[in-house]
C-alpha atoms as a printed R data frame, in Angstrom:
    type eleno elety resid chain resno       x       y       z
1   ATOM     1    CA   UNK     A     1 138.426 153.013  -4.581
2   ATOM     2    CA   UNK     A     2 138.932 151.891  -0.586
3   ATOM     3    CA   UNK     A     3 142.021 150.390   0.099
4   ATOM     4    CA   UNK     A     4 142.993 148.555   3.033
5   ATOM     5    CA   UNK     A     5 145.765 146.737   3.975
6   ATOM     6    CA   UNK     A     6 148.389 146.037   6.807
7   ATOM     7    CA   UNK     A     7 152.350 146.309   6.363
8   ATOM     8    CA   UNK     A     8 154.122 144.231   8.522
9   ATOM     9    CA   UNK     A     9 157.598 145.723  10.516
10  ATOM    10    CA   UNK     A    10 158.523 148.290  12.892
11  ATOM    11    CA   UNK     A    11 157.143 151.582  12.014
12  ATOM    12    CA   UNK     A    12 159.633 154.340  11.096
13  ATOM    13    CA   UNK     A    13 158.767 158.194  11.670
14  ATOM    14    CA   UNK     A    14 159.388 160.626   9.005
15  ATOM    15    CA   UNK     A    15 162.756 162.696  10.387
16  ATOM    16    CA   UNK     A    16 163.154 166.047  10.351
17  ATOM    17    CA   UNK     A    17 164.391 167.415   7.080
18  ATOM    18    CA   UNK     A    18 167.906 168.996   7.589
19  ATOM    19    CA   UNK     A    19 169.594 170.886   4.615
20  ATOM    20    CA   UNK     A    20 173.595 170.621   4.239
21  ATOM    21    CA   UNK     A    21 175.496 173.393   2.649
22  ATOM    22    CA   UNK     A    22 178.706 172.526   1.194
23  ATOM    23    CA   UNK     A    23 181.167 175.309   0.694
24  ATOM    24    CA   UNK     A    24 181.202 175.843  -3.550
25  ATOM    25    CA   UNK     A    25 177.872 174.360  -3.638
26  ATOM    26    CA   UNK     A    26 175.256 176.004  -5.246
27  ATOM    27    CA   UNK     A    27 172.331 174.166  -3.701
28  ATOM    28    CA   UNK     A    28 172.243 172.705  -0.238
29  ATOM    29    CA   UNK     A    29 171.779 168.586  -0.013
30  ATOM    30    CA   UNK     A    30 168.365 167.714   1.958
31  ATOM    31    CA   UNK     A    31 168.430 164.693   3.612
32  ATOM    32    CA   UNK     A    32 166.268 163.105   6.586
33  ATOM    33    CA   UNK     A    33 167.311 162.492   9.950
34  ATOM    34    CA   UNK     A    34 166.233 159.129   9.850
35  ATOM    35    CA   UNK     A    35 167.452 156.930   7.880
36  ATOM    36    CA   UNK     A    36 165.708 154.102   8.186
37  ATOM    37    CA   UNK     A    37 162.402 155.355   7.113
38  ATOM    38    CA   UNK     A    38 163.126 154.914   3.050
39  ATOM    39    CA   UNK     A    39 163.096 151.287   3.365
40  ATOM    40    CA   UNK     A    40 159.662 151.377   5.899
41  ATOM    41    CA   UNK     A    41 158.207 153.790   2.912
42  ATOM    42    CA   UNK     A    42 159.255 150.851   0.141
43  ATOM    43    CA   UNK     A    43 157.349 148.552   2.843
44  ATOM    44    CA   UNK     A    44 154.463 150.576   2.710
45  ATOM    45    CA   UNK     A    45 154.348 151.365  -1.116
46  ATOM    46    CA   UNK     A    46 155.021 147.453  -1.929
47  ATOM    47    CA   UNK     A    47 151.827 146.699   0.641
48  ATOM    48    CA   UNK     A    48 149.757 149.169  -0.984
49  ATOM    49    CA   UNK     A    49 150.792 148.262  -4.657
50  ATOM    50    CA   UNK     A    50 150.053 144.838  -3.579
51  ATOM    51    CA   UNK     A    51 146.644 145.079  -2.377
52  ATOM    52    CA   UNK     A    52 145.794 147.591  -5.262
53  ATOM    53    CA   UNK     A    53 146.531 144.486  -7.699
54  ATOM    54    CA   UNK     A    54 144.233 142.114  -5.754
55  ATOM    55    CA   UNK     A    55 141.510 144.180  -6.491
56  ATOM    56    CA   UNK     A    56 139.415 144.052  -9.131
57  ATOM    57    CA   UNK     A    57 140.498 145.837 -12.562
58  ATOM    58    CA   UNK     A    58 137.247 148.309 -12.784
59  ATOM    59    CA   UNK     A    59 138.467 149.000  -8.756
60  ATOM    60    CA   UNK     A    60 142.221 149.934  -9.985
61  ATOM    61    CA   UNK     A    61 142.034 153.713  -9.883
62  ATOM    62    CA   UNK     A    62 144.333 156.590  -8.004
63  ATOM    63    CA   UNK     A    63 142.311 158.433  -5.947
64  ATOM    64    CA   UNK     A    64 141.990 161.965  -7.019
65  ATOM    65    CA   UNK     A    65 139.791 163.676  -4.623
66  ATOM    66    CA   UNK     A    66 139.945 164.237  -0.957
67  ATOM    67    CA   UNK     A    67 140.820 161.340   0.940
68  ATOM    68    CA   UNK     A    68 140.260 159.600   4.718
69  ATOM    69    CA   UNK     A    69 143.496 158.221   6.162
70  ATOM    70    CA   UNK     A    70 143.191 155.699   9.509
71  ATOM    71    CA   UNK     A    71 146.372 153.948  10.518
72  ATOM    72    CA   UNK     A    72 146.690 151.816  13.470
73  ATOM    73    CA   UNK     A    73 150.337 151.419  14.443
74  ATOM    74    CA   UNK     A    74 151.398 148.859  16.679
75  ATOM    75    CA   UNK     A    75 154.719 148.862  17.898
76  ATOM    76    CA   UNK     A    76 156.535 146.461  19.736
77  ATOM    77    CA   UNK     A    77 156.630 146.428  23.672
78  ATOM    78    CA   UNK     A    78 158.789 147.344  25.781
79  ATOM    79    CA   UNK     A    79 161.042 144.837  27.387
80  ATOM    80    CA   UNK     A    80 159.415 145.594  31.068
81  ATOM    81    CA   UNK     A    81 155.999 145.735  29.820
82  ATOM    82    CA   UNK     A    82 153.599 145.263  33.051
83  ATOM    83    CA   UNK     A    83 150.871 143.013  33.101
84  ATOM    84    CA   UNK     A    84 147.397 145.049  32.950
85  ATOM    85    CA   UNK     A    85 149.132 148.572  31.575
86  ATOM    86    CA   UNK     A    86 147.116 150.336  28.973
87  ATOM    87    CA   UNK     A    87 147.631 149.192  25.445
88  ATOM    88    CA   UNK     A    88 148.421 152.532  24.194
89  ATOM    89    CA   UNK     A    89 151.538 153.412  23.227
90  ATOM    90    CA   UNK     A    90 152.752 156.691  25.118
91  ATOM    91    CA   UNK     A    91 156.432 156.728  24.381
92  ATOM    92    CA   UNK     A    92 158.015 157.667  20.901
93  ATOM    93    CA   UNK     A    93 157.799 158.058  18.231
94  ATOM    94    CA   UNK     A    94 155.563 161.053  17.754
95  ATOM    95    CA   UNK     A    95 152.070 159.785  15.828
96  ATOM    96    CA   UNK     A    96 152.248 162.456  13.606
97  ATOM    97    CA   UNK     A    97 155.721 161.611  12.376
98  ATOM    98    CA   UNK     A    98 154.466 157.980  11.820
99  ATOM    99    CA   UNK     A    99 151.765 159.414   9.983
100 ATOM   100    CA   UNK     A   100 153.470 161.292   8.031
101 ATOM   101    CA   UNK     A   101 155.735 158.726   6.581
102 ATOM   102    CA   UNK     A   102 152.706 156.812   5.763
103 ATOM   103    CA   UNK     A   103 151.073 159.556   3.908
104 ATOM   104    CA   UNK     A   104 154.448 160.019   2.023
105 ATOM   105    CA   UNK     A   105 155.019 156.698   0.961
106 ATOM   106    CA   UNK     A   106 151.478 156.365  -0.661
107 ATOM   107    CA   UNK     A   107 151.693 159.301  -3.271
108 ATOM   108    CA   UNK     A   108 151.600 157.952  -6.452
109 ATOM   109    CA   UNK     A   109 149.888 154.748  -5.350
110 ATOM   110    CA   UNK     A   110 146.767 155.075  -3.542
111 ATOM   111    CA   UNK     A   111 146.557 158.832  -4.388
112 ATOM   112    CA   UNK     A   112 147.896 161.492  -6.460
113 ATOM   113    CA   UNK     A   113 149.652 163.862  -3.451
114 ATOM   114    CA   UNK     A   114 149.299 163.637   0.504
115 ATOM   115    CA   UNK     A   115 147.914 167.292   0.231
116 ATOM   116    CA   UNK     A   116 144.431 164.941  -1.096
117 ATOM   117    CA   UNK     A   117 144.531 163.883   2.695
118 ATOM   118    CA   UNK     A   118 141.796 166.196   4.507
119 ATOM   119    CA   UNK     A   119 140.801 163.560   7.472
120 ATOM   120    CA   UNK     A   120 143.281 161.191   9.248
121 ATOM   121    CA   UNK     A   121 142.528 158.844  12.209
122 ATOM   122    CA   UNK     A   122 145.546 157.535  13.793
123 ATOM   123    CA   UNK     A   123 146.126 155.492  16.870
124 ATOM   124    CA   UNK     A   124 149.299 153.972  18.400
125 ATOM   125    CA   UNK     A   125 149.329 150.995  20.080
126 ATOM   126    CA   UNK     A   126 151.609 148.060  21.761
127 ATOM   127    CA   UNK     A   127 151.432 145.203  19.786
128 ATOM   128    CA   UNK     A   128 149.975 141.946  21.337
129 ATOM   129    CA   UNK     A   129 152.035 139.682  22.906
130 ATOM   130    CA   UNK     A   130 152.370 137.001  20.247
131 ATOM   131    CA   UNK     A   131 151.770 139.685  17.437
132 ATOM   132    CA   UNK     A   132 154.330 141.034  15.378
133 ATOM   133    CA   UNK     A   133 154.896 144.924  15.015
134 ATOM   134    CA   UNK     A   134 152.829 146.263  11.948
135 ATOM   135    CA   UNK     A   135 150.743 148.984  10.724
136 ATOM   136    CA   UNK     A   136 146.740 148.710   9.503
137 ATOM   137    CA   UNK     A   137 146.057 151.120   7.096
138 ATOM   138    CA   UNK     A   138 142.944 152.322   5.283
139 ATOM   139    CA   UNK     A   139 142.776 154.652   2.256
140 ATOM   140    CA   UNK     A   140 139.172 155.821   1.292
141 ATOM   141    CA   UNK     A   141 137.726 158.660  -0.616
142 ATOM   142    CA   UNK     A   142 135.201 161.365   1.697
143 ATOM   143    CA   UNK     A   143 133.475 164.120   0.663
144 ATOM   144    CA   UNK     A   144 135.445 165.980   3.250
145 ATOM   145    CA   UNK     A   145 134.953 166.897   6.645
146 ATOM   146    CA   UNK     A   146 132.073 168.897   8.319
147 ATOM   147    CA   UNK     A   147 133.506 171.809  10.149
148 ATOM   148    CA   UNK     A   148 134.478 170.822  13.966
149 ATOM   149    CA   UNK     A   149 132.959 172.507  16.567
150 ATOM   150    CA   UNK     A   150 134.933 172.651  19.289
151 ATOM   151    CA   UNK     A   151 134.005 173.414  22.553
152 ATOM   152    CA   UNK     A   152 134.690 176.741  24.098
153 ATOM   153    CA   UNK     A   153 136.582 176.050  27.246
154 ATOM   154    CA   UNK     A   154 135.145 176.142  30.754
155 ATOM   155    CA   UNK     A   155 135.458 179.214  32.995
156 ATOM   156    CA   UNK     A   156 137.740 178.937  35.634
157 ATOM   157    CA   UNK     A   157 136.804 177.904  38.586
158 ATOM   158    CA   UNK     A   158 137.118 180.828  40.428
159 ATOM   159    CA   UNK     A   159 136.055 183.468  38.526
160 ATOM   160    CA   UNK     A   160 134.500 186.583  39.977
161 ATOM   161    CA   UNK     A   161 135.155 185.385  43.264
162 ATOM   162    CA   UNK     A   162 137.923 187.956  44.487
């Protein structure tokens, strides 16, 4: 099942988990440092659920194998955005925390567990002038990644000169 949908709203990053240990408590309280991520996760899960319900009944199944997650985040433009500036967003939040929020939100909706994500393609851009901030998400089954070959680092420019 290939699932593609759009979530409208400002994407929220998955924050760091904090444990609060109060005196007299047997177990600590674990909380997320970003309080807005819960509502964002609910929007993502609802959009995915709506997209699944619009699919034919034969295609509605939770992926149980490896999946590829492709996400494009379109974040709000800064107030002093220069004309002709690149559309790529190089400000906070980090792409990995944004993607982690999406991955966690889709657990039990598009796939059983986020450990099934073996490939991810993530982009972070500014929304168009008249566009609403949003995230475009695609989840599809994959056969897995062919091991990537990373080229060795180039030799230092002046090696052996001394």
